[in-house]
Each structure stands twice: as structure tokens, then as C-alpha cells.
C-alpha positions as CSV (number, residue, x, y, z in Angstrom):
1,M,165.4,111.4,49.6
2,N,166.7,114.8,50.9
3,L,163.8,117.1,52.0
4,N,166.2,120.0,52.3
5,K,167.1,119.7,48.7
6,I,163.4,119.6,47.7
7,S,162.7,122.8,49.7
8,N,165.8,124.6,48.3
9,L,164.7,123.6,44.7
10,I,161.2,125.0,45.2
11,K,162.6,128.2,46.6
12,T,165.3,128.5,43.8
13,K,162.9,127.8,40.9
14,R,160.3,130.2,42.3
15,K,162.8,133.0,42.4
16,E,164.1,132.1,38.9
17,I,160.6,132.4,37.6
18,G,160.2,135.7,39.4
19,I,157.1,135.2,41.4
20,T,156.5,135.7,45.1
21,Q,155.3,133.1,47.6
22,E,151.9,134.8,47.6
23,E,151.6,134.6,43.8
24,L,152.6,130.9,43.8
25,A,150.1,130.2,46.5
26,Q,147.3,131.9,44.5
27,R,148.2,129.8,41.4
28,L,148.0,126.6,43.4
29,F,145.0,127.7,45.5
30,V,147.0,127.1,48.7
31,T,147.9,129.4,51.6
32,E,151.0,131.5,51.6
33,K,152.0,129.7,54.8
34,A,152.1,126.4,52.9
35,I,154.6,127.8,50.4
36,S,156.7,129.1,53.3
37,R,156.7,125.7,55.0
38,W,157.8,124.0,51.8
39,E,160.7,126.4,51.2
40,T,162.0,126.2,54.8
41,G,161.7,122.5,55.1
42,R,159.1,122.6,57.8
43,G,156.6,120.8,55.5
44,T,156.3,119.1,52.1
45,P,153.7,119.5,49.4
46,D,150.8,117.0,49.4
47,I,151.0,114.3,46.7
48,S,148.0,115.9,45.0
49,L,150.0,119.1,44.6
50,L,153.2,117.6,43.1
51,I,152.0,117.9,39.4
52,P,150.6,121.4,39.6
53,L,153.6,122.6,41.6
54,S,156.0,121.1,39.1
55,K,154.2,122.8,36.2
56,E,154.4,126.2,37.9
57,L,158.1,125.7,38.6
58,K,158.6,124.4,35.1
59,I,160.3,121.1,36.2
60,D,159.3,117.5,36.1
61,V,157.8,115.8,39.1
62,S,160.8,113.4,39.3
63,E,163.1,116.4,39.5
64,L,161.0,117.9,42.3
65,L,161.1,114.7,44.3
66,N,164.9,114.4,43.9
67,G,165.5,118.0,44.7
68,E,167.6,118.3,41.6
69,E,167.1,119.3,38.0
70,N,167.9,116.9,35.2
71,K,167.6,113.9,37.6
72,K,164.9,111.3,37.1
73,N,163.6,108.9,39.6
74,N,161.5,105.7,39.9
75,I,158.4,104.6,41.6
76,E,160.3,103.8,44.8
77,T,161.1,107.5,45.3
78,L,157.4,108.4,45.2
79,I,156.6,105.6,47.7
80,E,159.4,106.9,50.0
81,Y,158.0,110.4,49.7
82,N,154.5,109.2,50.6
83,E,155.9,107.4,53.7
84,I,157.6,110.6,54.8
85,L,154.4,112.5,54.5
86,K,152.6,109.9,56.7
87,L,155.3,110.2,59.3
88,N,155.2,114.0,59.3
89,K,151.5,114.0,59.8
90,F,151.7,112.1,63.1
91,N,154.2,114.2,65.0
92,L,154.0,116.2,68.2
93,Q,151.7,118.7,66.7
94,I,149.0,116.2,65.8
95,K,149.2,114.8,69.3
96,L,148.7,118.3,70.7
97,I,145.7,118.7,68.5
98,I,144.2,115.5,69.8
99,T,144.9,116.6,73.4
100,L,143.1,119.9,72.7
101,Y,140.1,118.2,71.3
102,F,140.0,115.9,74.4
103,L,140.2,118.9,76.7
104,S,137.4,120.6,74.8
105,I,135.1,117.6,75.2
106,F,136.1,117.1,78.8
107,T,135.4,120.8,79.6
108,F,132.0,120.5,77.9
109,L,131.2,117.4,80.0
110,I,132.1,119.3,83.1
111,Y,129.6,122.0,82.1
112,L,126.9,119.4,81.6
113,R,127.7,117.9,85.0
114,F,127.2,121.3,86.7
115,E,124.2,122.1,84.6
116,Y,122.2,119.1,85.5
117,D,123.2,118.8,89.1
118,P,120.2,120.3,91.1
119,N,122.6,121.1,94.0
120,I,124.7,123.5,91.8
121,E,123.4,126.9,90.7
122,L,125.5,128.7,88.0
123,N,124.7,132.2,86.7
124,Y,124.9,133.2,83.1
125,F,128.5,134.3,83.1
126,I,130.0,131.2,84.7
127,R,128.1,128.9,82.3
128,L,129.2,131.1,79.3
129,F,132.8,131.1,80.6
130,I,133.0,127.3,80.8
131,I,131.6,127.0,77.2
132,M,134.1,129.6,76.1
133,I,137.0,127.5,77.5
134,A,135.7,124.4,75.7
135,S,135.4,126.5,72.5
136,I,138.9,128.0,72.8
137,F,140.4,124.5,72.9
138,I,138.6,123.7,69.6
139,I,139.7,127.0,68.0
140,I,143.4,126.5,69.0
141,G,143.4,122.8,67.9
142,N,141.9,123.6,64.5
143,K,144.2,126.6,64.1
144,I,147.3,124.4,64.7
145,Y,145.8,121.8,62.3
146,G,145.0,124.4,59.6
147,N,148.4,126.1,59.8
148,N,150.5,122.9,59.7
149,Y,148.5,120.3,57.8
150,V,146.1,122.1,55.5
151,E,147.5,123.6,52.3
152,K,144.6,124.2,50.0
153,I,142.5,127.4,50.7
154,E,139.3,125.5,50.2
155,D,140.3,122.9,52.8
156,K,141.3,125.6,55.2
157,K,137.8,127.1,54.9
158,K,136.4,123.6,55.7
159,V,138.5,123.4,58.9
160,T,137.2,126.9,60.0
161,K,133.6,125.8,59.2
162,F,134.1,122.6,61.3
163,S,135.3,124.7,64.2
164,Q,132.2,126.9,63.9
165,I,129.9,123.9,63.8
166,I,131.3,122.4,67.0
167,I,131.2,125.7,68.8
168,F,127.6,126.3,67.5
169,I,126.6,123.0,69.0
170,Y,128.1,123.9,72.4
171,Y,126.4,127.3,72.3
172,V,122.9,125.8,71.3
173,V,123.1,123.4,74.2
174,L,124.0,126.2,76.6
175,L,121.2,128.4,75.2
176,F,118.6,125.6,75.5
177,N,119.6,124.9,79.1
178,M,119.4,128.5,80.0
179,V,116.1,129.5,78.3
180,I,114.2,126.3,77.6
181,F,115.3,123.6,80.0
182,A,115.8,125.9,83.0
183,R,114.9,124.7,86.5
184,Y,112.1,127.1,86.9
185,N,108.5,125.9,86.4
186,N,104.9,127.0,87.0
187,I,105.8,130.6,86.2
188,D,102.7,132.3,84.9
189,S,103.7,136.0,84.3
190,Y,104.2,138.4,81.5
191,N,105.1,142.0,80.7
192,I,104.1,143.7,77.5
193,I,104.9,147.3,78.6
194,P,108.2,148.3,77.0
195,F,111.1,149.3,79.3
196,L,109.0,148.6,82.5
197,T,111.3,145.8,83.7
198,I,114.4,147.7,82.8
199,T,113.2,150.8,84.6
200,E,112.3,148.8,87.7
201,L,115.7,147.1,87.8
202,I,117.6,150.4,87.5
203,S,115.4,152.0,90.1
204,N,116.1,149.2,92.6
205,E,119.9,150.0,92.3
206,N,120.8,146.4,92.7
207,V,124.0,146.2,90.7
208,Y,124.0,142.4,90.6
209,S,120.4,142.2,89.2
210,I,121.3,144.9,86.6
211,I,124.3,143.0,85.4
212,I,122.6,139.6,85.2
213,N,119.3,140.8,83.8
214,I,120.2,143.7,81.6
215,F,123.8,143.1,80.5
216,G,123.2,139.3,80.6
217,N,120.3,139.6,78.1
218,L,122.4,142.0,75.9
219,L,125.3,139.6,75.8
220,I,123.9,136.1,75.8
221,F,122.6,136.2,72.2
222,M,125.6,138.0,70.7
223,P,127.3,134.6,69.8
224,L,124.1,133.6,68.0
225,E,124.4,136.7,65.8
226,Y,128.0,135.6,65.0
227,F,126.7,132.2,63.8
228,L,123.9,133.8,61.8
229,I,126.6,135.8,59.9
230,K,129.5,133.3,59.6
231,L,127.8,129.9,59.7
232,F,124.5,130.7,57.9
233,N,125.7,133.6,55.8
234,I,122.8,135.9,56.8
235,N,124.5,139.2,56.2
236,K,121.7,141.6,55.1
237,L,120.6,143.8,57.9
238,P,116.8,143.7,57.4
239,L,116.8,139.9,57.1
240,N,119.2,139.5,60.0
241,L,117.1,141.8,62.2
242,L,113.9,139.9,61.3
243,I,115.4,136.5,62.0
244,S,117.0,137.7,65.3
245,F,113.7,139.2,66.4
246,L,111.7,136.0,65.5
247,I,114.2,133.7,67.4
248,I,113.9,135.8,70.6
249,L,110.1,136.0,70.2
250,I,109.7,132.3,69.8
251,I,111.9,131.7,72.9
252,E,109.9,134.1,75.0
253,I,106.5,132.7,73.8
254,S,107.8,129.1,74.5
255,Q,108.8,130.1,78.0
256,F,105.4,131.6,78.7
257,I,103.4,128.6,77.2
258,F,105.3,126.0,79.1
259,K,105.5,128.1,82.2
260,I,109.3,128.0,82.4
261,G,109.9,131.7,82.3
262,V,108.4,135.2,82.0
263,F,107.3,136.5,78.7
264,D,108.8,140.0,78.9
265,I,108.9,142.5,76.0
266,D,112.0,144.0,77.6
267,D,113.8,140.7,77.2
268,I,113.0,140.8,73.4
269,I,114.2,144.4,73.2
270,L,117.5,143.7,75.1
271,C,118.3,140.4,73.4
272,T,117.5,141.7,69.9
273,S,119.5,144.9,70.6
274,G,122.5,142.9,71.8
275,M,122.5,140.9,68.5
276,M,122.2,144.1,66.5
277,I,125.0,145.8,68.5
278,F,127.2,142.8,67.6
279,Y,126.1,143.0,64.0
280,I,127.1,146.7,63.8
281,I,130.4,146.2,65.5
282,Y,131.3,143.1,63.5
283,N,130.6,144.9,60.1
284,F,132.4,148.0,61.3
285,I,135.6,146.0,62.1
286,K,135.2,144.1,58.9
287,K,135.2,147.3,56.9
288,L,138.3,148.5,58.7
289,T,140.2,145.3,57.9
290,F,139.5,145.5,54.2
């Protein structure tokens, strides 16, 4: 079996029919990159795509497997093709993907080690940075997997969704550690006067406190807004705003009830505002790209 002949036949027949790679991809419900890989010999169509691809190219499956028109084959050729597919799927790239997943889990475990060591105190941004590194490993790994091993558009969406679920789990653990399972206890305080805490922080002119308390509250829930949009498909502004507000409110009430934090109306204002800022920016960028 000659894979170069198969790739050349796909390319030749596509051009004879007079369709582009994008058009062929749309007909097969695969990505355009998949067609490009087939035609350059960097990949081969999955067995499940052999029949629909052959129909689109107006040739027999046997001709496609042989890389030649008017040439038939037997079951041994199909078995050989299947074995080649298996070998191609376990190459250097799949080993890299496994390594990236391992690094992601390892980084997350490092975060947990720091988080639950009473002798180590990490601020918002260091914790968030470690989780970001763990998430980046997942994103890169799934990107490589999606670009090289996933051909169907529906399967590609599943890979993206899988990445989002893992990162969401990382983020939820981070969030619970920061706002629920914090090391503070027996705190019995509250503020229901809007902008009182913000004004006091600014008047003290303590740059570090302003960054941690004001910008930290603005930024820390922005990833949650992303997950509300992408993972849970909550795109309508009124519903999105209501859910965002309720989540922050429940967290603030829980902190007060269990005496693990201060109930502060300014935290609700800042965190909800941060989520809405992300919502506005995200939808603005989305409109520009379409």
C-alpha cells in the first residue's frame, strides 16, 4: 500500500470534480485541515470516512485504498490500511500529548501542595498563575490532538468541550480554596454600604492592597464568566447578569455565615462588574471576528 499514491489520488480527483478543500470538508463534515493532511500525505482518512469520501470523489473504496483508478483490491488491503492507521496514531505527537497531560496534572498537584501547606501563603495572582500553567498544558495537548487526530467537526467540538471541562474543574477547585476553604476563620464582619471599602482602600494609597482587593476581585471571576458562556451556553445578558450576581451573592453570604470571610457589598459589585466586563469584551471580539 502506497500512502503517497492515496494522497495524490484524493487531490487529483478533488480537482477534477472542481471543488476546494473547504467544500470537500463541508460535504464530509470534517475540518479543512483534515483534507489538507490527506492530500499531503501527513495523514489518512479514518476508516469510517472511506465510503463517503469515495462517493464524493466518484471512485470505489478499493480504488481509493490502492491509490489508483480501475484497480480493485481485497480484504487484505483494508486490513493493511487499518494497521497503518493504528501505527500513525501512536507516533511522536501522541507521546507529546500524553506528556502534556502529565505535566498538567503534575502542575495541578503542585498547586494543591502549596494550597494546603499551612507554612506557605500564596496571593491571588500566584495561585491563578499556577492554574493557568496547568490549563495551558491541557489546551496545547488537546490542540495537537485535535489538529492531527480529529477529522470530524463534531468530534473536534467534543475535544474542545473536554478541554473546557478539565480547566473548569481546575478553576472551581481554585475558587473554592480561595473563597470557601480559605484559612481564615471566626471572622464576623460585614459591609452593606456601597463603595465604602473601595474608597477606603484608595484613600490609604496602598498600591498592593488596591491591586489585590480591587483588581483581584475584578479579575478572579472573569474565567467563571467564560465558562458560563462557552461551557453552559448562557449568552443572554439579563440571564447572564442574574446568574453572575447570584453566584457572587451566595459566596459572600456563605463566607459570612460560616465566618470565613467578610460579607462586603463592594466585593459583590467588583466581582459582578468583572464578569460583565469580560462578557462585553468577549462579545465585542466575537462580533469583530464574524
